A tleap script that builds the chain and sets N, CA, C and O, in Angstrom:
source leaprc.protein.ff14SB
mol = sequence {
  NMET VAL ASN MET PHE PRO VAL GLU MET ILE
  ILE LYS LEU LEU LEU ALA VAL ALA LEU GLY
  ILE LEU VAL GLY THR GLU ARG GLU ILE SER
  HIE LYS PRO ALA GLY LEU ARG THR HIE ALA
  LEU VAL SER LEU GLY ALA CYS LEU PHE THR
  MET VAL SER ILE TYR TYR PHE ASP ALA ASP
  PRO ALA ARG ILE ALA ALA GLY ILE VAL THR
  GLY ILE GLY PHE VAL GLY ALA GLY SER ILE
  ILE ALA SER ARG GLY HIE VAL GLN GLY ILE
  THR THR ALA ALA SER LEU TRP CYS VAL ALA
  ALA ILE GLY LEU ALA VAL GLY VAL GLY ALA
  TYR VAL LEU ALA ILE VAL SER VAL VAL LEU
  VAL PHE ILE ILE LEU TRP LEU LYS ARG ALA
  VAL LYS ASP CLYS
}
set mol.1.N position { -14.859 -22.311 -10.674 }
set mol.1.CA position { -13.464 -22.628 -10.782 }
set mol.1.C position { -12.504 -22.111 -10.175 }
set mol.1.O position { -11.673 -21.483 -10.830 }
set mol.2.N position { -12.364 -22.246 -8.714 }
set mol.2.CA position { -11.667 -21.458 -7.906 }
set mol.2.C position { -10.114 -22.485 -8.121 }
set mol.2.O position { -10.200 -23.664 -8.466 }
set mol.3.N position { -9.114 -21.980 -7.922 }
set mol.3.CA position { -7.969 -22.924 -7.980 }
set mol.3.C position { -7.137 -21.731 -6.413 }
set mol.3.O position { -5.935 -21.489 -6.306 }
set mol.4.N position { -7.894 -21.390 -5.761 }
set mol.4.CA position { -7.656 -20.590 -4.861 }
set mol.4.C position { -7.807 -20.803 -3.931 }
set mol.4.O position { -9.019 -20.948 -3.770 }
set mol.5.N position { -6.753 -21.087 -2.159 }
set mol.5.CA position { -7.677 -21.216 -1.468 }
set mol.5.C position { -8.019 -19.628 -0.706 }
set mol.5.O position { -7.290 -18.657 -0.504 }
set mol.6.N position { -9.142 -19.829 -0.474 }
set mol.6.CA position { -10.012 -18.359 0.242 }
set mol.6.C position { -9.396 -17.543 1.075 }
set mol.6.O position { -9.596 -16.328 1.090 }
set mol.7.N position { -8.275 -18.401 2.141 }
set mol.7.CA position { -6.997 -17.389 2.559 }
set mol.7.C position { -5.982 -16.498 1.558 }
set mol.7.O position { -5.738 -15.296 1.667 }
set mol.8.N position { -5.649 -17.096 0.914 }
set mol.8.CA position { -5.049 -16.548 -0.512 }
set mol.8.C position { -5.384 -15.430 -0.935 }
set mol.8.O position { -4.516 -14.650 -1.328 }
set mol.9.N position { -7.139 -14.990 -0.954 }
set mol.9.CA position { -7.981 -14.455 -1.624 }
set mol.9.C position { -8.041 -13.532 -0.756 }
set mol.9.O position { -7.456 -12.509 -1.112 }
set mol.10.N position { -8.659 -13.481 0.536 }
set mol.10.CA position { -8.569 -12.566 1.650 }
set mol.10.C position { -7.251 -11.848 1.938 }
set mol.10.O position { -7.420 -10.658 2.205 }
set mol.11.N position { -5.696 -12.358 1.957 }
set mol.11.CA position { -4.650 -11.876 1.827 }
set mol.11.C position { -4.398 -10.848 0.618 }
set mol.11.O position { -3.802 -9.771 0.657 }
set mol.12.N position { -4.996 -11.462 -0.426 }
set mol.12.CA position { -4.974 -10.352 -1.522 }
set mol.12.C position { -5.536 -8.959 -1.134 }
set mol.12.O position { -5.119 -7.807 -1.012 }
set mol.13.N position { -6.890 -9.766 -0.981 }
set mol.13.CA position { -7.849 -8.410 -0.818 }
set mol.13.C position { -6.958 -7.291 0.595 }
set mol.13.O position { -6.411 -6.192 0.506 }
set mol.14.N position { -7.121 -7.996 1.493 }
set mol.14.CA position { -6.005 -7.325 2.668 }
set mol.14.C position { -5.041 -6.144 2.186 }
set mol.14.O position { -4.957 -5.052 2.747 }
set mol.15.N position { -4.282 -6.566 0.981 }
set mol.15.CA position { -3.093 -6.194 0.768 }
set mol.15.C position { -3.272 -5.008 -0.438 }
set mol.15.O position { -2.441 -4.108 -0.564 }
set mol.16.N position { -4.456 -5.131 -1.296 }
set mol.16.CA position { -4.512 -4.206 -1.583 }
set mol.16.C position { -5.286 -3.215 -1.476 }
set mol.16.O position { -5.425 -2.350 -2.341 }
set mol.17.N position { -6.052 -3.269 -0.036 }
set mol.17.CA position { -6.433 -2.627 1.074 }
set mol.17.C position { -5.277 -1.067 1.269 }
set mol.17.O position { -5.275 0.140 1.031 }
set mol.18.N position { -4.351 -2.221 1.900 }
set mol.18.CA position { -3.592 -1.705 2.746 }
set mol.18.C position { -2.547 -0.819 1.293 }
set mol.18.O position { -2.357 0.350 1.629 }
set mol.19.N position { -2.161 -1.007 0.449 }
set mol.19.CA position { -1.563 -0.384 -0.830 }
set mol.19.C position { -2.485 0.758 -0.709 }
set mol.19.O position { -2.041 1.807 -0.243 }
set mol.20.N position { -3.581 0.687 -1.035 }
set mol.20.CA position { -4.442 2.183 -1.503 }
set mol.20.C position { -4.421 2.683 -0.195 }
set mol.20.O position { -3.710 3.687 -0.161 }
set mol.21.N position { -4.986 2.354 1.089 }
set mol.21.CA position { -4.088 3.299 1.562 }
set mol.21.C position { -3.239 4.295 2.312 }
set mol.21.O position { -3.545 5.082 3.207 }
set mol.22.N position { -2.037 4.041 1.682 }
set mol.22.CA position { -1.075 4.162 1.960 }
set mol.22.C position { -1.047 5.396 0.717 }
set mol.22.O position { -0.658 6.511 1.061 }
set mol.23.N position { -1.381 5.216 -0.432 }
set mol.23.CA position { -1.472 6.029 -1.338 }
set mol.23.C position { -2.790 7.029 -0.851 }
set mol.23.O position { -2.593 8.244 -0.834 }
set mol.24.N position { -3.911 6.578 -0.523 }
set mol.24.CA position { -4.547 7.537 -0.102 }
set mol.24.C position { -4.455 8.827 1.217 }
set mol.24.O position { -4.953 9.926 1.460 }
set mol.25.N position { -3.689 8.064 1.695 }
set mol.25.CA position { -2.906 9.094 3.406 }
set mol.25.C position { -2.157 9.941 2.974 }
set mol.25.O position { -2.181 11.021 3.565 }
set mol.26.N position { -1.227 9.788 1.809 }
set mol.26.CA position { -0.666 11.061 1.242 }
set mol.26.C position { -1.716 11.902 0.907 }
set mol.26.O position { -1.780 12.833 1.710 }
set mol.27.N position { -2.759 11.958 -0.152 }
set mol.27.CA position { -3.676 12.445 -0.655 }
set mol.27.C position { -4.753 13.296 0.485 }
set mol.27.O position { -5.443 14.303 0.326 }
set mol.28.N position { -4.564 12.486 1.561 }
set mol.28.CA position { -5.373 12.410 2.677 }
set mol.28.C position { -4.840 14.236 3.462 }
set mol.28.O position { -5.556 15.196 3.747 }
set mol.29.N position { -3.690 14.094 3.554 }
set mol.29.CA position { -2.585 14.645 4.388 }
set mol.29.C position { -2.918 15.912 3.331 }
set mol.29.O position { -3.424 16.930 3.803 }
set mol.30.N position { -2.656 15.840 2.040 }
set mol.30.CA position { -2.814 17.185 1.258 }
set mol.30.C position { -4.318 17.318 1.411 }
set mol.30.O position { -4.698 17.889 0.389 }
set mol.31.N position { -4.772 17.208 1.755 }
set mol.31.CA position { -6.234 17.829 1.950 }
set mol.31.C position { -7.084 17.536 0.885 }
set mol.31.O position { -8.067 18.269 0.775 }
set mol.32.N position { -6.906 16.436 -0.108 }
set mol.32.CA position { -7.457 16.677 -1.412 }
set mol.32.C position { -9.041 15.695 -1.082 }
set mol.32.O position { -9.300 14.953 -0.134 }
set mol.33.N position { -9.992 16.122 -2.450 }
set mol.33.CA position { -11.215 15.456 -2.090 }
set mol.33.C position { -11.095 13.730 -2.211 }
set mol.33.O position { -11.990 13.111 -1.634 }
set mol.34.N position { -10.263 13.097 -2.777 }
set mol.34.CA position { -10.075 11.611 -3.289 }
set mol.34.C position { -9.223 11.412 -1.999 }
set mol.34.O position { -8.067 11.774 -2.217 }
set mol.35.N position { -9.416 10.934 -0.663 }
set mol.35.CA position { -8.056 10.741 0.338 }
set mol.35.C position { -8.093 9.097 0.324 }
set mol.35.O position { -8.235 8.415 -0.691 }
set mol.36.N position { -7.938 8.618 1.635 }
set mol.36.CA position { -7.945 7.683 2.321 }
set mol.36.C position { -8.450 6.633 2.334 }
set mol.36.O position { -7.840 5.564 2.315 }
set mol.37.N position { -10.145 6.839 2.381 }
set mol.37.CA position { -11.014 5.562 1.805 }
set mol.37.C position { -11.135 5.626 0.427 }
set mol.37.O position { -11.041 4.623 -0.281 }
set mol.38.N position { -11.329 6.692 0.021 }
set mol.38.CA position { -11.487 6.457 -1.551 }
set mol.38.C position { -9.917 5.737 -2.500 }
set mol.38.O position { -9.861 5.342 -3.665 }
set mol.39.N position { -9.213 5.774 -1.824 }
set mol.39.CA position { -8.233 5.160 -3.153 }
set mol.39.C position { -8.118 3.802 -2.325 }
set mol.39.O position { -7.666 3.050 -3.189 }
set mol.40.N position { -8.297 2.823 -0.840 }
set mol.40.CA position { -8.341 1.723 -0.495 }
set mol.40.C position { -9.715 0.801 -1.384 }
set mol.40.O position { -9.763 -0.327 -1.874 }
set mol.41.N position { -10.575 1.773 -1.293 }
set mol.41.CA position { -12.089 1.120 -1.605 }
set mol.41.C position { -11.270 1.103 -3.685 }
set mol.41.O position { -11.368 0.062 -4.334 }
set mol.42.N position { -10.756 2.059 -4.157 }
set mol.42.CA position { -10.727 1.710 -5.887 }
set mol.42.C position { -9.453 0.485 -5.722 }
set mol.42.O position { -9.193 -0.226 -6.693 }
set mol.43.N position { -8.848 0.354 -4.658 }
set mol.43.CA position { -7.785 -0.417 -4.827 }
set mol.43.C position { -8.542 -1.786 -4.271 }
set mol.43.O position { -8.664 -2.674 -5.115 }
set mol.44.N position { -8.958 -2.001 -3.216 }
set mol.44.CA position { -9.900 -3.344 -2.849 }
set mol.44.C position { -10.974 -3.779 -4.043 }
set mol.44.O position { -11.424 -4.925 -4.067 }
set mol.45.N position { -11.406 -2.632 -5.179 }
set mol.45.CA position { -12.484 -2.977 -5.865 }
set mol.45.C position { -11.745 -3.585 -7.197 }
set mol.45.O position { -12.268 -4.602 -7.652 }
set mol.46.N position { -10.697 -3.126 -7.809 }
set mol.46.CA position { -9.747 -3.755 -9.100 }
set mol.46.C position { -9.289 -4.542 -8.226 }
set mol.46.O position { -9.705 -5.585 -8.730 }
set mol.47.N position { -8.690 -4.909 -7.192 }
set mol.47.CA position { -8.354 -6.255 -6.624 }
set mol.47.C position { -9.806 -7.403 -7.091 }
set mol.47.O position { -10.020 -8.131 -8.061 }
set mol.48.N position { -10.466 -7.117 -6.003 }
set mol.48.CA position { -11.988 -7.673 -6.028 }
set mol.48.C position { -12.290 -8.513 -7.280 }
set mol.48.O position { -12.378 -9.722 -7.497 }
set mol.49.N position { -12.436 -7.199 -8.151 }
set mol.49.CA position { -13.093 -7.546 -9.805 }
set mol.49.C position { -11.823 -8.375 -10.930 }
set mol.49.O position { -11.918 -8.658 -12.125 }
set mol.50.N position { -10.697 -8.583 -9.968 }
set mol.50.CA position { -10.113 -8.987 -11.111 }
set mol.50.C position { -10.106 -10.466 -10.432 }
set mol.50.O position { -10.152 -11.256 -11.375 }
set mol.51.N position { -10.072 -11.087 -9.364 }
set mol.51.CA position { -10.191 -12.523 -9.004 }
set mol.51.C position { -10.967 -12.832 -8.877 }
set mol.51.O position { -10.914 -13.989 -8.461 }
set mol.52.N position { -12.283 -12.328 -9.031 }
set mol.52.CA position { -13.675 -12.720 -9.290 }
set mol.52.C position { -13.604 -13.231 -11.011 }
set mol.52.O position { -13.871 -14.335 -11.485 }
set mol.53.N position { -13.229 -12.213 -11.568 }
set mol.53.CA position { -12.752 -11.697 -13.080 }
set mol.53.C position { -12.543 -13.614 -13.713 }
set mol.53.O position { -13.193 -14.424 -14.373 }
set mol.54.N position { -11.110 -13.540 -12.924 }
set mol.54.CA position { -10.062 -14.644 -13.115 }
set mol.54.C position { -10.520 -16.449 -12.810 }
set mol.54.O position { -10.563 -17.415 -13.572 }
set mol.55.N position { -10.891 -16.244 -10.904 }
set mol.55.CA position { -10.901 -17.143 -10.555 }
set mol.55.C position { -12.326 -17.788 -10.438 }
set mol.55.O position { -12.428 -18.997 -10.229 }
set mol.56.N position { -13.569 -16.878 -10.591 }
set mol.56.CA position { -14.985 -17.728 -11.092 }
set mol.56.C position { -15.395 -17.696 -12.337 }
set mol.56.O position { -16.276 -18.425 -12.792 }
set mol.57.N position { -14.601 -16.605 -13.125 }
set mol.57.CA position { -15.174 -16.385 -14.948 }
set mol.57.C position { -14.255 -16.650 -15.836 }
set mol.57.O position { -14.573 -16.460 -17.010 }
set mol.58.N position { -12.804 -17.182 -15.521 }
set mol.58.CA position { -11.758 -18.094 -16.176 }
set mol.58.C position { -11.703 -16.378 -17.409 }
set mol.58.O position { -11.415 -16.717 -18.557 }
set mol.59.N position { -11.905 -14.949 -17.278 }
set mol.59.CA position { -11.738 -14.538 -18.508 }
set mol.59.C position { -10.453 -14.442 -18.376 }
set mol.59.O position { -9.779 -15.071 -17.560 }
set mol.60.N position { -9.937 -13.414 -19.412 }
set mol.60.CA position { -8.880 -12.571 -20.018 }
set mol.60.C position { -8.474 -11.797 -18.867 }
set mol.60.O position { -9.239 -10.978 -18.358 }
set mol.61.N position { -7.214 -12.034 -18.396 }
set mol.61.CA position { -6.967 -10.297 -17.796 }
set mol.61.C position { -6.685 -9.236 -18.422 }
set mol.61.O position { -6.493 -8.255 -17.703 }
set mol.62.N position { -6.574 -9.060 -19.755 }
set mol.62.CA position { -6.202 -7.721 -20.987 }
set mol.62.C position { -7.489 -7.375 -20.400 }
set mol.62.O position { -7.394 -6.579 -19.466 }
set mol.63.N position { -9.241 -7.945 -20.836 }
set mol.63.CA position { -9.988 -7.710 -20.694 }
set mol.63.C position { -10.433 -6.702 -19.531 }
set mol.63.O position { -10.855 -5.547 -19.596 }
set mol.64.N position { -10.083 -7.912 -17.981 }
set mol.64.CA position { -10.278 -7.240 -16.582 }
set mol.64.C position { -9.641 -5.923 -16.700 }
set mol.64.O position { -10.359 -4.960 -16.430 }
set mol.65.N position { -8.375 -5.691 -17.068 }
set mol.65.CA position { -7.867 -4.460 -17.386 }
set mol.65.C position { -8.365 -3.645 -18.204 }
set mol.65.O position { -7.875 -2.621 -17.729 }
set mol.66.N position { -9.004 -3.274 -19.131 }
set mol.66.CA position { -9.135 -2.788 -19.673 }
set mol.66.C position { -10.726 -2.013 -19.108 }
set mol.66.O position { -11.103 -0.852 -18.950 }
set mol.67.N position { -11.372 -3.437 -18.920 }
set mol.67.CA position { -12.364 -2.429 -17.877 }
set mol.67.C position { -12.526 -1.860 -16.894 }
set mol.67.O position { -13.397 -0.993 -16.840 }
set mol.68.N position { -11.646 -2.202 -15.673 }
set mol.68.CA position { -11.255 -0.995 -15.165 }
set mol.68.C position { -10.116 -0.265 -15.312 }
set mol.68.O position { -9.649 0.018 -14.209 }
set mol.69.N position { -9.587 0.084 -16.071 }
set mol.69.CA position { -9.320 1.493 -16.507 }
set mol.69.C position { -10.586 2.111 -17.192 }
set mol.69.O position { -10.688 3.331 -17.324 }
set mol.70.N position { -11.256 1.502 -17.492 }
set mol.70.CA position { -12.384 2.613 -18.641 }
set mol.70.C position { -13.235 2.791 -17.227 }
set mol.70.O position { -14.087 3.630 -17.518 }
set mol.71.N position { -13.419 2.423 -15.869 }
set mol.71.CA position { -14.517 2.593 -14.768 }
set mol.71.C position { -13.715 3.735 -14.334 }
set mol.71.O position { -13.886 4.951 -14.418 }
set mol.72.N position { -12.684 2.916 -13.789 }
set mol.72.CA position { -11.452 4.394 -12.925 }
set mol.72.C position { -11.619 5.833 -13.978 }
set mol.72.O position { -11.884 6.974 -13.598 }
set mol.73.N position { -11.477 5.564 -14.793 }
set mol.73.CA position { -11.547 7.193 -15.623 }
set mol.73.C position { -12.805 7.671 -15.363 }
set mol.73.O position { -12.462 8.844 -15.215 }
set mol.74.N position { -13.749 7.687 -15.225 }
set mol.74.CA position { -15.036 8.154 -14.929 }
set mol.74.C position { -15.244 8.623 -13.427 }
set mol.74.O position { -16.042 9.515 -13.139 }
set mol.75.N position { -14.308 7.821 -12.298 }
set mol.75.CA position { -14.239 8.122 -10.998 }
set mol.75.C position { -13.219 9.221 -11.095 }
set mol.75.O position { -13.458 10.222 -10.419 }
set mol.76.N position { -12.024 9.207 -11.883 }
set mol.76.CA position { -11.177 10.262 -11.853 }
set mol.76.C position { -11.461 11.351 -12.479 }
set mol.76.O position { -11.168 12.508 -12.178 }
set mol.77.N position { -12.283 10.785 -13.727 }
set mol.77.CA position { -12.763 12.486 -14.223 }
set mol.77.C position { -14.090 13.101 -12.791 }
set mol.77.O position { -14.272 14.318 -12.818 }
set mol.78.N position { -14.612 12.598 -12.082 }
set mol.78.CA position { -15.073 13.139 -11.335 }
set mol.78.C position { -14.622 13.996 -10.320 }
set mol.78.O position { -15.386 14.804 -9.792 }
set mol.79.N position { -13.118 13.853 -9.918 }
set mol.79.CA position { -12.561 14.400 -9.247 }
set mol.79.C position { -11.425 15.646 -10.238 }
set mol.79.O position { -10.387 16.211 -9.895 }
set mol.80.N position { -11.903 15.673 -11.020 }
set mol.80.CA position { -11.603 16.860 -11.731 }
set mol.80.C position { -11.817 18.261 -11.675 }
set mol.80.O position { -12.888 18.251 -12.282 }
set mol.81.N position { -11.617 19.528 -11.401 }
set mol.81.CA position { -12.441 20.477 -10.924 }
set mol.81.C position { -11.722 21.570 -12.246 }
set mol.81.O position { -10.513 21.771 -12.364 }
set mol.82.N position { -12.744 22.138 -13.094 }
set mol.82.CA position { -12.204 23.384 -13.912 }
set mol.82.C position { -12.733 24.421 -13.748 }
set mol.82.O position { -13.920 24.453 -14.072 }
set mol.83.N position { -12.162 25.596 -13.233 }
set mol.83.CA position { -13.086 27.223 -12.653 }
set mol.83.C position { -12.050 28.101 -13.512 }
set mol.83.O position { -10.834 28.224 -13.366 }
set mol.84.N position { -13.035 28.745 -14.581 }
set mol.84.CA position { -11.987 30.014 -14.875 }
set mol.84.C position { -10.614 29.400 -14.957 }
set mol.84.O position { -9.784 29.488 -14.053 }
set mol.85.N position { -10.434 28.792 -16.062 }
set mol.85.CA position { -8.788 28.635 -16.671 }
set mol.85.C position { -8.234 27.908 -15.827 }
set mol.85.O position { -7.212 27.439 -16.329 }
set mol.86.N position { -8.456 27.409 -14.303 }
set mol.86.CA position { -7.922 26.375 -13.259 }
set mol.86.C position { -8.572 24.956 -13.480 }
set mol.86.O position { -9.744 24.628 -13.661 }
set mol.87.N position { -7.605 24.352 -13.415 }
set mol.87.CA position { -7.621 23.080 -13.313 }
set mol.87.C position { -7.341 22.648 -12.292 }
set mol.87.O position { -6.221 23.060 -11.988 }
set mol.88.N position { -8.061 21.538 -10.994 }
set mol.88.CA position { -8.054 20.850 -9.948 }
set mol.88.C position { -8.433 19.677 -10.096 }
set mol.88.O position { -9.355 19.336 -10.837 }
set mol.89.N position { -7.478 18.637 -9.116 }
set mol.89.CA position { -7.905 17.350 -8.988 }
set mol.89.C position { -7.074 16.214 -10.236 }
set mol.89.O position { -7.300 15.007 -10.328 }
set mol.90.N position { -6.281 16.864 -10.935 }
set mol.90.CA position { -5.577 15.726 -12.095 }
set mol.90.C position { -4.562 15.145 -11.028 }
set mol.90.O position { -4.058 14.094 -11.427 }
set mol.91.N position { -4.276 15.411 -10.202 }
set mol.91.CA position { -3.081 14.695 -9.459 }
set mol.91.C position { -3.765 13.805 -8.846 }
set mol.91.O position { -3.300 12.722 -9.203 }
set mol.92.N position { -4.675 13.632 -8.066 }
set mol.92.CA position { -5.712 12.743 -7.431 }
set mol.92.C position { -6.281 12.127 -8.339 }
set mol.92.O position { -6.257 10.963 -7.940 }
set mol.93.N position { -7.019 12.153 -9.769 }
set mol.93.CA position { -7.225 11.452 -10.501 }
set mol.93.C position { -6.325 10.562 -10.951 }
set mol.93.O position { -6.602 9.416 -11.306 }
set mol.94.N position { -5.333 11.016 -10.950 }
set mol.94.CA position { -3.984 10.063 -11.326 }
set mol.94.C position { -3.582 8.797 -10.705 }
set mol.94.O position { -3.220 7.642 -10.926 }
set mol.95.N position { -3.926 9.910 -9.550 }
set mol.95.CA position { -3.336 8.549 -8.309 }
set mol.95.C position { -4.567 7.490 -8.184 }
set mol.95.O position { -4.461 6.352 -7.727 }
set mol.96.N position { -5.841 8.137 -8.719 }
set mol.96.CA position { -6.811 7.212 -8.330 }
set mol.96.C position { -6.439 5.774 -9.544 }
set mol.96.O position { -6.481 4.557 -9.367 }
set mol.97.N position { -6.102 6.565 -10.700 }
set mol.97.CA position { -5.884 5.623 -11.696 }
set mol.97.C position { -4.730 4.728 -11.155 }
set mol.97.O position { -5.044 3.588 -11.496 }
set mol.98.N position { -3.740 4.691 -10.589 }
set mol.98.CA position { -2.370 3.985 -10.344 }
set mol.98.C position { -2.929 2.981 -9.338 }
set mol.98.O position { -2.692 1.774 -9.401 }
set mol.99.N position { -3.926 3.745 -8.114 }
set mol.99.CA position { -4.295 2.210 -7.224 }
set mol.99.C position { -5.112 1.594 -8.048 }
set mol.99.O position { -4.983 0.371 -8.007 }
set mol.100.N position { -6.001 2.030 -8.869 }
set mol.100.CA position { -6.257 0.927 -9.365 }
set mol.100.C position { -5.929 -0.137 -10.161 }
set mol.100.O position { -6.635 -1.099 -10.467 }
set mol.101.N position { -4.621 0.153 -10.522 }
set mol.101.CA position { -3.746 -0.494 -11.608 }
set mol.101.C position { -2.855 -1.291 -10.433 }
set mol.101.O position { -2.127 -2.205 -10.820 }
set mol.102.N position { -2.887 -1.054 -9.393 }
set mol.102.CA position { -2.072 -1.562 -8.148 }
set mol.102.C position { -2.979 -2.407 -7.619 }
set mol.102.O position { -2.523 -3.381 -7.020 }
set mol.103.N position { -4.203 -2.274 -7.693 }
set mol.103.CA position { -5.638 -3.572 -7.057 }
set mol.103.C position { -5.364 -4.452 -8.234 }
set mol.103.O position { -5.694 -5.634 -8.145 }
set mol.104.N position { -4.825 -4.034 -9.275 }
set mol.104.CA position { -5.305 -5.435 -10.486 }
set mol.104.C position { -3.875 -6.310 -10.066 }
set mol.104.O position { -3.702 -7.514 -10.260 }
set mol.105.N position { -3.049 -5.491 -9.530 }
set mol.105.CA position { -1.774 -6.300 -9.345 }
set mol.105.C position { -1.569 -7.449 -8.881 }
set mol.105.O position { -0.943 -8.488 -9.094 }
set mol.106.N position { -2.716 -6.665 -7.747 }
set mol.106.CA position { -2.759 -7.731 -6.660 }
set mol.106.C position { -3.253 -8.926 -6.652 }
set mol.106.O position { -2.883 -9.977 -6.129 }
set mol.107.N position { -4.635 -8.471 -7.665 }
set mol.107.CA position { -5.313 -9.496 -7.885 }
set mol.107.C position { -4.613 -10.275 -8.869 }
set mol.107.O position { -4.850 -11.443 -8.559 }
set mol.108.N position { -4.061 -10.264 -9.636 }
set mol.108.CA position { -3.430 -11.775 -10.629 }
set mol.108.C position { -1.929 -11.835 -9.781 }
set mol.108.O position { -1.035 -12.322 -10.472 }
set mol.109.N position { -1.663 -11.572 -8.906 }
set mol.109.CA position { -0.571 -12.211 -7.721 }
set mol.109.C position { 0.578 -11.201 -8.393 }
set mol.109.O position { 1.387 -12.053 -8.757 }
set mol.110.N position { 1.002 -10.262 -8.680 }
set mol.110.CA position { 2.054 -9.537 -9.034 }
set mol.110.C position { 2.589 -8.320 -8.231 }
set mol.110.O position { 2.708 -7.114 -8.446 }
set mol.111.N position { 2.905 -9.318 -7.034 }
set mol.111.CA position { 2.949 -8.540 -5.328 }
set mol.111.C position { 3.708 -6.939 -5.543 }
set mol.111.O position { 3.427 -5.741 -5.576 }
set mol.112.N position { 4.964 -7.976 -5.665 }
set mol.112.CA position { 6.649 -6.981 -5.802 }
set mol.112.C position { 6.112 -5.473 -6.894 }
set mol.112.O position { 6.290 -4.289 -6.608 }
set mol.113.N position { 5.513 -5.970 -8.011 }
set mol.113.CA position { 4.994 -4.781 -9.202 }
set mol.113.C position { 3.850 -3.720 -8.189 }
set mol.113.O position { 3.550 -2.558 -8.460 }
set mol.114.N position { 3.371 -4.522 -7.009 }
set mol.114.CA position { 1.817 -3.474 -6.936 }
set mol.114.C position { 2.978 -2.892 -5.847 }
set mol.114.O position { 3.339 -1.757 -6.158 }
set mol.115.N position { 3.600 -3.398 -4.706 }
set mol.115.CA position { 5.175 -2.725 -3.723 }
set mol.115.C position { 5.578 -1.772 -4.175 }
set mol.115.O position { 5.606 -0.651 -3.665 }
set mol.116.N position { 6.077 -2.235 -5.575 }
set mol.116.CA position { 7.433 -1.073 -6.042 }
set mol.116.C position { 6.324 0.086 -6.504 }
set mol.116.O position { 6.414 1.246 -6.101 }
set mol.117.N position { 5.301 -0.355 -7.370 }
set mol.117.CA position { 4.389 0.883 -7.885 }
set mol.117.C position { 3.781 2.012 -6.118 }
set mol.117.O position { 3.778 3.238 -6.015 }
set mol.118.N position { 3.485 1.272 -5.358 }
set mol.118.CA position { 3.164 2.443 -4.549 }
set mol.118.C position { 4.018 3.092 -3.744 }
set mol.118.O position { 3.554 3.906 -2.945 }
set mol.119.N position { 5.353 2.866 -3.799 }
set mol.119.CA position { 6.178 3.596 -3.178 }
set mol.119.C position { 6.758 4.384 -4.306 }
set mol.119.O position { 7.390 5.421 -4.106 }
set mol.120.N position { 6.542 3.888 -5.487 }
set mol.120.CA position { 7.119 5.236 -6.484 }
set mol.120.C position { 5.935 6.584 -6.783 }
set mol.120.O position { 6.096 7.780 -7.025 }
set mol.121.N position { 4.656 5.673 -6.622 }
set mol.121.CA position { 3.570 6.319 -6.251 }
set mol.121.C position { 3.818 7.795 -5.231 }
set mol.121.O position { 3.800 9.008 -5.442 }
set mol.122.N position { 4.058 6.865 -3.989 }
set mol.122.CA position { 4.004 7.639 -3.077 }
set mol.122.C position { 5.442 8.972 -3.081 }
set mol.122.O position { 5.211 10.097 -2.638 }
set mol.123.N position { 6.874 8.583 -3.652 }
set mol.123.CA position { 7.367 9.121 -3.966 }
set mol.123.C position { 6.883 10.570 -4.980 }
set mol.123.O position { 6.707 11.695 -4.511 }
set mol.124.N position { 6.766 10.277 -6.128 }
set mol.124.CA position { 6.093 11.114 -6.749 }
set mol.124.C position { 4.952 12.013 -6.048 }
set mol.124.O position { 4.841 13.177 -6.432 }
set mol.125.N position { 4.225 11.597 -5.186 }
set mol.125.CA position { 2.921 12.638 -4.462 }
set mol.125.C position { 3.644 14.018 -3.766 }
set mol.125.O position { 3.334 15.207 -3.845 }
set mol.126.N position { 4.846 13.258 -2.983 }
set mol.126.CA position { 5.559 13.507 -2.483 }
set mol.126.C position { 6.804 14.988 -2.496 }
set mol.126.O position { 7.160 15.782 -1.626 }
set mol.127.N position { 7.256 14.743 -4.346 }
set mol.127.CA position { 7.654 14.980 -5.000 }
set mol.127.C position { 7.521 16.981 -4.408 }
set mol.127.O position { 8.322 17.730 -3.848 }
set mol.128.N position { 6.093 17.160 -4.919 }
set mol.128.CA position { 6.108 18.691 -5.024 }
set mol.128.C position { 6.095 19.234 -3.591 }
set mol.128.O position { 6.321 20.439 -3.481 }
set mol.129.N position { 5.859 18.508 -2.450 }
set mol.129.CA position { 6.075 19.060 -1.034 }
set mol.129.C position { 7.909 19.334 -0.777 }
set mol.129.O position { 8.451 20.142 -0.023 }
set mol.130.N position { 8.360 18.602 -1.457 }
set mol.130.CA position { 10.039 18.116 -1.336 }
set mol.130.C position { 10.678 19.778 -1.970 }
set mol.130.O position { 11.396 20.656 -1.491 }
set mol.131.N position { 10.030 19.599 -3.140 }
set mol.131.CA position { 10.196 21.307 -3.945 }
set mol.131.C position { 10.084 22.474 -3.185 }
set mol.131.O position { 10.899 23.379 -3.000 }
set mol.132.N position { 8.446 22.238 -2.593 }
set mol.132.CA position { 8.139 23.310 -2.483 }
set mol.132.C position { 8.588 24.157 -0.577 }
set mol.132.O position { 8.452 25.276 -0.081 }
set mol.133.N position { 9.114 22.866 -0.121 }
set mol.133.CA position { 9.627 23.684 1.463 }
set mol.133.C position { 11.251 23.978 1.030 }
set mol.133.O position { 12.024 24.565 1.788 }
set mol.134.N position { 11.626 23.484 -0.283 }
set mol.134.CA position { 12.583 24.514 -0.328 }
set mol.134.C position { 12.998 25.900 -0.703 }
set mol.134.O position { 14.134 26.296 -0.444 }
savepdb mol mol.pdb
quit
């Protein structure tokens, strides 16, 4: 049950990757363990799962979102490191979580929502740098 042209699907995948790369670039510059490639892959995967579920299985988008949120929770948990009362990686885990949501938004066709979200995530991630520099 595909009611979308393959070119449109490819454009969605490319947009999801591009938006994931934007967020991942900031994580890469900050020398975080999950960088450009990880964020691009998470966004791509979320978009692909969404499109396949909707256009090929006629699945409920809410169930797709729930599955993606659960799955990305495990990936995010893997990026968090706790050692002697010091915790690292929470922001990276949160950015992966957001990128999964962005990929899902692209997959359902909510392009403006996805793009605005990337801008907001990027601003939030850069806030620490802006405060630190002052």
